[in-house]
C-alpha positions as CSV (number, residue, x, y, z in Angstrom):
1,M,24.7,-127.0,-5.9
2,V,22.7,-128.6,-3.4
3,K,21.3,-126.4,-0.6
4,T,21.1,-127.8,2.9
5,T,18.8,-126.9,5.7
6,P,20.7,-124.6,8.0
7,G,22.2,-126.4,11.0
8,W,22.1,-129.8,9.0
9,Q,25.5,-129.2,7.4
10,P,27.8,-129.4,10.2
11,M,26.3,-132.4,11.5
12,W,27.2,-134.3,8.1
13,R,31.0,-133.8,8.8
14,P,31.4,-135.7,12.3
15,L,28.9,-138.3,11.1
16,G,31.1,-138.7,7.7
17,A,34.3,-138.9,9.9
18,L,32.6,-141.5,12.1
19,L,31.5,-143.8,9.3
20,L,35.1,-143.7,7.6
21,A,36.7,-144.4,11.3
22,A,34.5,-147.4,11.8
23,V,35.2,-148.7,8.0
24,L,39.0,-148.3,8.6
25,A,38.8,-150.2,12.1
26,G,36.9,-153.0,10.5
27,C,39.7,-153.6,8.2
28,A,42.4,-153.3,10.8
29,A,44.0,-156.4,11.8
30,G,40.8,-159.1,11.5
31,P,41.8,-162.4,12.1
32,T,43.8,-164.2,9.4
33,S,42.9,-167.9,10.3
34,G,39.3,-169.5,11.4
35,P,39.1,-170.8,14.9
36,R,42.4,-172.6,16.1
37,K,42.2,-176.4,16.7
38,M,43.5,-176.9,20.3
39,K,45.4,-178.8,22.5
40,T,46.0,-178.5,26.0
41,E,49.6,-177.9,26.0
42,D,48.6,-174.6,23.4
43,F,47.8,-172.7,26.7
44,K,51.8,-172.4,27.4
45,W,52.1,-170.1,24.3
46,L,48.7,-168.2,25.0
47,A,49.9,-167.7,28.6
48,G,50.4,-163.9,29.2
49,Q,48.5,-160.7,29.5
50,W,45.5,-159.8,27.0
51,R,43.4,-156.4,26.5
52,G,40.3,-156.0,25.1
53,S,36.5,-155.4,25.9
54,A,33.7,-157.0,27.8
55,Y,30.3,-157.3,25.8
56,V,27.4,-158.7,28.0
57,Q,24.1,-158.3,26.6
58,A,22.2,-155.5,28.1
59,E,25.0,-153.8,30.0
60,P,27.7,-151.5,29.1
61,V,30.8,-152.4,27.2
62,V,33.7,-152.2,29.7
63,A,37.5,-152.1,28.9
64,I,39.2,-155.2,30.4
65,E,42.5,-156.9,30.7
66,G,43.0,-160.6,31.3
67,V,46.0,-163.2,32.1
68,I,46.3,-166.6,31.0
69,Y,48.4,-169.0,32.8
70,E,49.8,-172.1,31.5
71,N,47.5,-174.6,33.3
72,G,44.5,-173.1,31.3
73,S,43.1,-171.0,34.3
74,F,42.7,-167.5,33.8
75,F,41.2,-164.3,35.1
76,I,39.6,-160.9,33.7
77,A,39.2,-157.6,35.5
78,P,38.3,-154.2,34.3
79,R,41.2,-151.9,33.5
80,G,42.9,-150.0,36.4
81,T,41.0,-152.2,38.9
82,P,43.2,-154.9,39.6
83,G,41.3,-156.2,42.8
84,A,38.3,-157.0,41.0
85,Q,39.6,-160.0,39.4
86,Q,37.3,-162.7,38.1
87,P,38.8,-165.9,37.6
88,G,38.1,-169.3,35.3
89,Q,39.2,-172.5,34.1
90,M,39.4,-173.4,30.4
91,K,39.8,-176.8,29.3
92,V,39.9,-178.3,25.9
93,V,37.2,-180.7,24.6
94,N,37.3,-182.1,21.3
95,E,40.1,-179.5,20.2
96,E,37.7,-176.8,21.3
97,V,38.1,-174.4,24.5
98,V,35.2,-174.4,27.2
99,Y,35.5,-172.1,30.1
100,D,33.8,-172.1,33.5
101,A,33.8,-168.8,35.4
102,P,31.7,-167.6,38.5
103,T,29.7,-165.4,36.4
104,S,29.6,-167.3,33.0
105,E,30.3,-170.2,31.1
106,G,30.7,-171.3,27.3
107,K,33.4,-171.7,24.8
108,M,36.4,-169.8,23.9
109,I,38.0,-169.1,20.4
110,F,41.8,-168.3,19.7
111,Q,42.6,-166.9,16.3
112,E,45.6,-165.5,14.5
113,A,45.9,-162.1,13.2
114,P,49.2,-160.8,11.2
115,S,50.6,-159.3,14.6
116,E,48.7,-160.7,17.4
117,W,46.4,-163.4,18.8
118,I,42.7,-162.9,19.3
119,W,40.9,-164.4,22.5
120,T,37.1,-164.4,21.8
121,W,34.3,-165.7,24.3
122,Q,31.0,-166.9,23.3
123,G,29.2,-167.6,26.5
124,K,26.1,-167.3,28.6
125,T,25.8,-165.6,32.1
126,K,24.9,-168.2,34.6
127,I,22.1,-166.0,36.1
128,G,19.8,-164.4,33.8
129,D,21.4,-166.2,30.7
130,K,22.7,-163.1,28.9
131,N,25.0,-163.4,25.8
132,V,28.8,-162.9,26.7
133,T,31.1,-162.2,24.1
134,H,34.3,-160.6,25.1
135,E,37.0,-160.1,22.9
136,L,40.9,-159.7,23.8
137,R,44.0,-159.5,22.1
138,K,47.6,-159.9,22.7
139,S,50.5,-159.2,20.4
140,K,52.4,-162.1,19.1
């Protein structure tokens, strides 16, 4: 039997549970395809509401929702604050999506998972040159 220092044993259970949750989350609903080769008309089937997280370098993660329109325009906003919408425009260049928004610009990738679409941003902020890597999902 291994003897542990009093006070350490209760900490191992939550850490183990956290590790298990992280492993299971990593296995759930990952993309089943590489980045989709895009055409302008693809915005029609991507149109609708998306939910996910905003990741901007050196800033807290923010839960967001977004909407894509059939013409490639979009907006994102922190969940629960529809008045804080940030608009943007996507366009297809050489089968890839590039975007321009008031605070950032870069590429967007669309991938397919078994029951949903995954919308990933890879860009830079226009001020401060911080990495932007948002990820949103939409059910099929």
